[in-house]
C-alpha positions as CSV (number, residue, x, y, z in Angstrom):
1,M,5.6,21.3,-3.0
2,T,2.4,19.6,-1.6
3,A,0.8,21.3,1.6
4,N,-2.6,20.7,-0.1
5,A,-3.0,17.7,-2.1
6,D,-4.6,14.6,-0.3
7,D,-2.1,11.9,1.5
8,R,-5.1,10.1,1.5
9,L,-4.6,9.0,-2.2
10,I,-1.3,7.4,-2.5
11,V,0.1,6.7,-6.2
12,A,1.8,3.9,-7.5
13,L,5.1,4.3,-9.7
14,D,4.5,1.0,-10.8
15,V,7.0,1.7,-14.2
16,P,10.6,-0.1,-14.7
17,N,12.9,2.4,-13.5
18,A,13.7,5.4,-11.1
19,L,13.9,7.9,-14.8
20,E,10.3,6.8,-15.3
21,G,9.3,7.3,-11.7
22,L,10.5,10.4,-11.8
23,G,9.0,11.2,-14.7
24,V,5.4,10.5,-13.6
25,A,5.5,12.4,-10.4
26,E,6.9,15.2,-11.8
27,R,3.8,15.4,-14.5
28,I,1.6,15.1,-11.2
29,G,3.0,17.7,-9.9
30,D,2.0,19.4,-6.9
31,A,-1.6,16.9,-6.9
32,V,-0.2,14.0,-5.2
33,S,1.7,13.7,-1.8
34,F,2.5,10.2,-1.4
35,Y,3.9,7.5,-3.2
36,K,4.5,3.9,-3.9
37,I,7.6,1.8,-4.9
38,G,6.7,-1.5,-5.3
39,L,9.6,-4.1,-6.1
40,G,9.7,-3.8,-9.5
41,M,11.3,-0.6,-9.6
42,L,14.0,-2.4,-6.9
43,T,16.5,-3.5,-9.7
44,G,15.6,-0.1,-11.3
45,G,16.9,2.2,-8.8
46,G,13.6,2.0,-6.6
47,L,14.8,2.7,-3.4
48,A,17.0,5.6,-4.9
49,L,14.3,7.2,-6.7
50,A,12.3,6.8,-3.1
51,N,15.2,9.0,-1.3
52,E,15.2,12.1,-3.9
53,L,11.2,11.6,-3.9
54,K,11.3,12.3,0.0
55,D,14.2,14.5,0.4
56,E,13.7,16.5,-3.3
57,Y,10.6,16.3,-3.1
58,G,8.7,16.5,0.3
59,K,6.6,13.4,-1.0
60,R,5.7,10.5,1.0
61,I,6.8,7.6,0.4
62,F,5.7,3.7,1.3
63,L,7.9,1.4,0.4
64,D,5.9,-2.0,-0.5
65,M,8.3,-4.6,-0.6
66,K,6.1,-7.6,1.0
67,L,8.8,-9.0,2.8
68,F,8.8,-12.5,4.2
69,D,11.7,-14.4,5.4
70,I,13.0,-15.9,8.3
71,G,12.4,-13.7,11.6
72,A,15.6,-12.9,11.5
73,T,16.2,-11.8,8.0
74,V,13.3,-9.6,8.4
75,E,14.0,-7.9,11.2
76,A,17.2,-6.7,9.6
77,A,16.2,-6.3,6.6
78,V,13.6,-3.4,7.7
79,R,16.1,-1.8,9.6
80,G,18.3,-1.4,7.1
81,L,15.3,0.4,5.2
82,A,14.3,1.9,8.7
83,Q,17.4,4.3,8.0
84,F,15.7,6.2,5.5
85,N,12.5,7.2,7.7
86,H,9.7,6.7,4.8
87,D,6.4,6.2,5.7
88,F,5.3,2.5,4.7
89,L,7.0,-0.7,4.7
90,T,5.1,-4.3,3.9
91,V,5.7,-6.5,5.2
92,H,3.2,-10.5,4.8
93,G,0.9,-11.2,7.4
94,D,2.2,-14.2,8.7
95,P,2.4,-12.9,13.5
96,H,6.7,-14.5,12.9
97,V,7.4,-11.9,10.2
98,V,5.1,-8.9,11.8
99,S,6.8,-9.5,15.1
100,A,10.2,-9.5,13.5
101,A,9.9,-6.2,10.9
102,M,8.0,-4.9,14.3
103,E,11.6,-5.2,15.9
104,G,13.6,-4.2,12.8
105,S,11.8,-0.8,12.6
106,A,12.1,0.0,16.8
107,G,13.1,3.7,16.7
108,S,11.8,4.8,13.6
109,D,8.2,6.5,12.0
110,M,8.2,3.9,9.6
111,K,5.2,1.9,9.7
112,I,4.3,-1.6,9.3
113,L,1.6,-2.7,7.4
114,A,0.6,-6.3,7.0
115,V,0.2,-8.2,3.5
116,T,-3.3,-9.9,4.1
117,V,-4.3,-11.6,0.8
118,L,-3.0,-10.4,-2.6
119,T,-5.7,-8.5,-4.7
120,S,-5.1,-10.5,-7.3
121,L,-6.6,-13.5,-6.2
122,D,-9.1,-15.6,-5.5
123,R,-10.2,-18.7,-3.8
124,A,-9.6,-20.4,-7.0
125,D,-5.5,-19.3,-6.5
126,L,-5.7,-19.4,-3.0
127,D,-6.4,-23.3,-3.7
128,A,-3.2,-23.9,-5.9
129,C,-0.9,-22.0,-3.0
130,L,-2.9,-24.6,-0.6
131,I,-4.4,-22.2,1.5
132,K,-6.8,-23.0,3.9
133,K,-11.1,-23.9,2.6
134,G,-13.1,-20.6,3.6
135,D,-14.5,-17.6,1.8
136,I,-11.6,-15.0,0.5
137,P,-12.9,-12.1,3.1
138,D,-13.2,-14.4,6.3
139,L,-9.6,-15.7,5.7
140,V,-8.7,-11.7,5.4
141,V,-10.3,-10.8,8.4
142,E,-8.5,-13.4,10.6
143,R,-5.5,-12.5,8.7
144,A,-5.4,-9.3,9.6
145,A,-7.1,-9.4,13.1
146,R,-3.8,-11.9,14.0
147,A,-1.1,-9.9,12.1
148,L,-2.5,-6.4,14.2
149,A,-2.3,-8.3,17.6
150,A,1.4,-9.5,16.5
151,G,2.2,-5.4,16.9
152,A,1.4,-4.6,13.6
153,D,0.7,-0.6,12.5
154,G,-1.9,-1.5,9.6
155,V,-3.0,-3.9,7.0
156,I,-2.8,-3.9,3.8
157,A,-6.9,-4.8,2.4
158,S,-8.9,-5.2,-0.3
159,P,-11.3,-1.9,-0.3
160,Q,-14.1,-4.8,-0.1
161,E,-13.2,-5.9,3.4
162,A,-12.2,-2.7,4.1
163,A,-15.1,-2.3,6.9
164,V,-14.8,-5.5,8.4
165,I,-11.4,-5.3,9.4
166,R,-11.9,-1.6,10.3
167,A,-15.0,-3.0,13.1
168,L,-12.4,-5.3,14.9
169,P,-11.0,-4.5,18.2
170,E,-7.2,-5.3,17.1
171,A,-8.0,-1.9,14.6
172,D,-8.7,0.4,16.8
173,N,-6.0,3.3,16.0
174,K,-4.9,0.9,13.3
175,L,-4.3,2.0,9.3
176,I,-5.9,0.5,6.6
177,V,-4.4,0.8,3.2
178,T,-5.9,-0.6,0.0
179,P,-4.8,-1.5,-2.8
180,G,-7.5,-2.4,-5.7
181,V,-8.9,0.7,-6.4
182,R,-10.1,1.9,-9.5
183,P,-12.3,5.2,-10.8
184,A,-15.7,4.4,-12.3
185,G,-14.8,3.2,-16.2
186,A,-11.1,2.4,-15.7
187,D,-9.3,-1.3,-16.6
188,K,-9.5,-4.0,-14.0
189,G,-5.9,-5.1,-14.6
190,D,-4.5,-8.3,-12.7
191,Q,-6.5,-7.2,-9.6
192,K,-10.2,-9.0,-8.9
193,R,-11.5,-7.2,-5.9
194,I,-12.1,-4.0,-6.6
195,T,-14.0,-0.7,-6.1
196,T,-13.8,3.1,-6.5
197,P,-11.8,5.3,-4.5
198,A,-14.9,7.1,-3.0
199,Q,-16.1,3.5,-2.4
200,A,-13.1,2.0,0.0
201,I,-12.7,5.6,1.6
202,T,-16.3,4.9,3.1
203,N,-15.2,1.4,4.2
204,G,-13.0,2.6,6.4
205,A,-9.5,2.4,4.8
206,D,-7.2,5.7,5.2
207,H,-5.4,5.6,2.9
208,I,-6.3,4.3,-1.7
209,V,-2.8,2.9,-3.4
210,V,-4.2,3.6,-7.4
211,G,-1.2,2.9,-10.3
212,R,-2.3,2.8,-13.8
213,P,-5.3,4.6,-14.0
214,V,-2.6,7.5,-12.8
215,W,0.0,6.3,-14.1
216,R,-1.4,5.2,-17.6
217,A,-3.1,8.2,-18.2
218,E,-2.7,10.6,-21.5
219,N,-2.5,13.4,-18.3
220,P,-1.3,11.5,-14.9
221,R,-2.3,15.1,-13.1
222,A,-5.5,15.8,-14.5
223,A,-6.7,12.1,-13.2
224,A,-5.0,11.9,-10.2
225,L,-7.1,15.4,-9.6
226,A,-10.2,14.0,-10.7
227,I,-9.5,10.9,-7.6
228,Q,-8.7,13.2,-5.0
229,A,-12.1,15.3,-6.0
230,E,-14.2,12.1,-5.2
231,I,-12.4,11.6,-2.3
232,A,-12.3,15.8,-0.5
233,K,-16.3,14.6,-0.6
234,I,-15.8,11.9,1.6
């Protein structure tokens, strides 16, 4: 079981299918109690794996679906996912999306987390998407404030912006979950706004998400335990 694992660490199972994901989780064992399953595994049995990890292994589950659509569709999709009683679900941080997601999750314990600006994007990427001018940290904070005002239970933001978001009045008693976390010396991969696990927690994150540095490690359990040891000092 996972009674002693610090659930501030969420391991992202960004592998192709449920069979591989379950294999990683079994190798990690009780070192991790919280897993993220994203859109990339949706067609590879991701929801089935989420349910299995929760029901048979006692794990907490973060569904990283980043839903975005018209309000009625988002509400329906969230209502359908809420029946599984997982812990977190992501939607894009646009206020109309957040409001619809909160309607869909009503009556469940599933927390709705709003995506601000993806941690794989920089200012050049935002320019290509015709996103308004401004420094990314400022845009992230503005989007976070609007999403929280629309009712979101928390936000997804890079660890570099966590401290500023934590200081927002709207962030009182709200969750901050940070991807883009890499242990010292780890490959940055496709992330552009990153920091270490300890720094992310210090900056105000409630949970950190780490993927490849754990599941690609020769010994995923040891990699997870090393991160747990680092954040245990915070």
